[in-house]
C-alpha positions as a printed NumPy array, in Angstrom:
array([[-12.401,   2.861,  14.983],
       [-12.239,  -0.815,  15.014],
       [-16.035,  -1.066,  15.032],
       [-16.76 ,   1.   ,  11.798],
       [-13.744,  -0.977,  10.213],
       [-15.697,  -4.278,  10.897],
       [-18.852,  -2.803,   9.714],
       [-17.269,  -1.592,   6.525],
       [-15.535,  -5.119,   6.247],
       [-19.111,  -6.577,   6.747],
       [-20.868,  -4.673,   4.171],
       [-18.307,  -5.423,   1.605],
       [-18.48 ,  -8.952,   2.232],
       [-22.058,  -9.062,   1.929],
       [-21.909,  -6.81 ,  -0.927],
       [-23.617,  -9.22 ,  -3.327],
       [-26.63 ,  -9.523,  -1.215],
       [-27.324,  -5.858,  -0.541],
       [-30.148,  -4.648,  -2.496],
       [-29.663,  -2.466,  -5.867],
       [-31.071,   0.768,  -4.175],
       [-28.858,   0.485,  -0.987],
       [-26.297,   3.191,  -0.933],
       [-22.38 ,   2.782,  -0.367],
       [-19.532,   5.303,   0.529],
       [-16.601,   6.455,  -1.499],
       [-14.377,   4.6  ,   0.902],
       [-16.526,   1.368,   0.445],
       [-16.088,   1.774,  -3.146],
       [-12.404,   2.325,  -3.305],
       [-12.063,  -0.662,  -1.006],
       [-14.417,  -2.535,  -3.81 ],
       [-12.852,  -1.559,  -6.94 ],
       [ -9.125,  -0.813,  -5.988],
       [ -9.193,   2.567,  -7.386],
       [ -8.366,   5.818,  -5.517],
       [-11.06 ,   8.445,  -4.564],
       [ -9.416,  10.685,  -7.333],
       [ -9.798,   7.834,  -9.957],
       [-13.403,   7.177,  -8.907],
       [-14.224,  10.97 ,  -9.419],
       [-12.509,  10.733, -13.005],
       [-14.617,   7.866, -13.881],
       [-17.653,  10.045, -12.954],
       [-16.355,  12.752, -15.388],
       [-15.888,  10.324, -18.184],
       [-19.076,   8.779, -17.911],
       [-18.052,   5.249, -16.852],
       [-19.231,   5.572, -13.271],
       [-22.715,   7.177, -12.411],
       [-23.013,  10.279, -10.728],
       [-23.637,   9.665,  -6.892],
       [-26.396,  10.531,  -4.62 ],
       [-25.964,  13.613,  -2.403],
       [-27.277,  12.829,   0.911],
       [-25.683,  15.83 ,   2.779],
       [-23.485,  19.087,   2.285],
       [-20.502,  17.05 ,   2.055],
       [-21.691,  13.499,   1.563],
       [-22.242,  11.658,  -1.456],
       [-22.876,   7.632,  -1.811],
       [-23.286,   5.506,  -4.952],
       [-26.12 ,   3.292,  -5.585],
       [-25.292,  -0.436,  -5.523],
       [-26.778,  -0.907,  -8.888],
       [-24.715,   1.746, -10.22 ],
       [-21.549,   0.314,  -8.536],
       [-22.321,  -3.157,  -9.841],
       [-22.601,  -1.943, -13.502],
       [-19.472,  -0.101, -13.172],
       [-17.695,  -3.06 , -11.737],
       [-18.949,  -5.273, -14.697],
       [-17.168,  -2.651, -17.153],
       [-20.955,  -1.284, -18.109],
       [-21.713,   2.57 , -18.361]])
């Protein structure tokens, strides 16, 4: 568990250096934005946050470029 937390913290501290096509998880997005998972899905429904990329049956991730736009208040 501690290793996973360190990996998440490391990715978040390097967020500015991640390539635009990198993918981040819902957990990472909640930590970056300070919003709950439910609020993030409301933002997707409203169109203020782009649809995530489905990478498995129960797993979705967001493109870093879309997250940057969302965090900067863009659509």
